[in-house]
C-alpha positions as CSV (number, residue, x, y, z in Angstrom):
1,P,253.8,149.2,-66.9
2,I,257.0,147.2,-67.6
3,A,255.5,145.2,-70.2
4,S,255.6,148.5,-72.3
5,A,259.3,149.2,-71.6
6,Q,261.5,147.8,-74.6
7,H,263.9,145.1,-73.6
8,E,267.7,145.6,-73.2
9,D,270.3,143.2,-72.2
10,R,272.3,145.5,-69.8
11,P,274.6,144.5,-67.2
12,G,272.1,144.8,-64.4
13,F,268.9,142.7,-66.3
14,Q,266.8,145.0,-64.0
15,Y,263.9,144.4,-66.9
16,D,264.3,140.7,-66.8
17,H,264.3,140.5,-62.9
18,E,261.0,142.9,-62.6
19,A,259.3,141.2,-65.4
20,F,260.0,137.6,-64.1
21,L,259.9,138.2,-60.4
22,G,258.0,141.1,-60.1
23,K,259.1,144.9,-58.9
24,E,259.2,144.0,-55.4
25,E,260.7,140.5,-55.5
26,A,263.3,141.8,-57.8
27,R,264.2,144.4,-55.3
28,S,264.8,141.7,-52.4
29,F,266.8,139.7,-55.0
30,D,269.3,142.6,-55.2
31,Q,270.1,142.6,-51.5
32,L,270.9,138.5,-51.7
33,S,274.0,137.0,-52.0
34,P,274.5,134.9,-55.5
35,E,274.0,131.4,-53.8
36,E,270.8,132.6,-52.0
37,S,269.8,134.1,-55.2
38,R,270.3,130.7,-57.1
39,E,268.5,129.1,-54.2
40,R,265.6,131.4,-54.0
41,L,265.4,131.4,-58.0
42,G,265.3,127.4,-58.1
43,K,262.2,127.7,-55.7
44,I,260.6,129.8,-57.9
45,V,261.3,127.9,-61.4
46,D,259.9,124.6,-59.5
47,R,256.3,126.9,-59.1
48,I,256.7,128.1,-62.7
49,D,256.7,124.5,-63.8
50,D,253.0,123.7,-63.8
51,D,253.0,120.4,-65.1
52,K,256.0,119.2,-62.9
53,D,258.0,117.6,-65.6
54,G,261.0,119.2,-64.7
55,Y,261.3,121.5,-67.6
56,L,259.9,125.1,-68.2
57,T,258.1,125.9,-71.4
58,T,257.6,128.9,-73.4
59,E,253.7,128.9,-72.4
60,E,254.6,128.3,-68.7
61,L,256.9,131.3,-68.3
62,K,254.7,133.3,-70.2
63,N,252.0,132.4,-67.8
64,W,254.1,133.1,-64.9
65,I,255.1,136.5,-66.0
66,K,251.4,137.3,-66.7
67,R,250.6,136.3,-63.1
68,V,253.4,138.3,-61.6
69,Q,252.2,141.5,-63.6
70,K,248.7,141.0,-62.7
71,R,249.8,140.8,-59.0
72,Y,251.6,143.9,-59.4
73,I,248.7,145.6,-61.0
74,Y,246.2,144.6,-58.1
75,E,248.9,145.6,-55.4
76,N,249.3,148.9,-57.0
77,V,245.3,149.4,-57.5
78,A,244.9,148.9,-53.7
79,K,247.4,151.0,-52.8
80,V,246.3,153.9,-55.0
81,W,242.7,153.2,-53.9
82,K,243.6,153.6,-50.2
83,D,245.3,157.2,-51.4
84,Y,242.0,158.1,-53.3
85,D,239.3,157.0,-50.8
86,L,239.8,159.9,-48.4
87,N,236.9,159.0,-46.2
88,K,237.3,155.3,-46.3
89,D,233.9,154.1,-47.4
90,N,235.4,152.0,-50.1
91,K,234.3,154.4,-52.8
92,I,235.7,157.0,-54.7
93,A,233.6,160.1,-55.2
94,W,234.6,162.7,-57.8
95,E,235.6,165.4,-55.0
96,E,237.8,162.6,-53.6
97,Y,239.4,162.1,-56.7
98,K,240.1,165.6,-57.4
99,Q,241.3,166.1,-54.1
100,A,243.9,163.3,-54.4
101,T,244.7,164.2,-57.7
102,Y,245.2,167.8,-58.0
103,G,244.4,168.9,-54.2
104,Y,247.6,171.0,-54.2
105,Y,246.7,173.0,-57.0
106,L,242.9,173.7,-55.9
């Protein structure tokens, strides 16, 4: 979802935080002191540096953001799946989908 949002440099840089860290991780960073943020960000940068040369390339950064976004998508699908699979049989029948989506209208 964030990939379709227009990038804007604002004082909070929330777009960048979410794209770079993922939505949940970005929220956790909002609660940290500047020193703690810097330390944790340094650890993340070390993880992004795939070839361990001490520098980040555009490609490494792109790959990282793709991984973060993919993780967000998988986590979101897992959550939604639980909400829709009402009888917990690991399948979503049309009736379950209709009930979960439109239940309060029916």
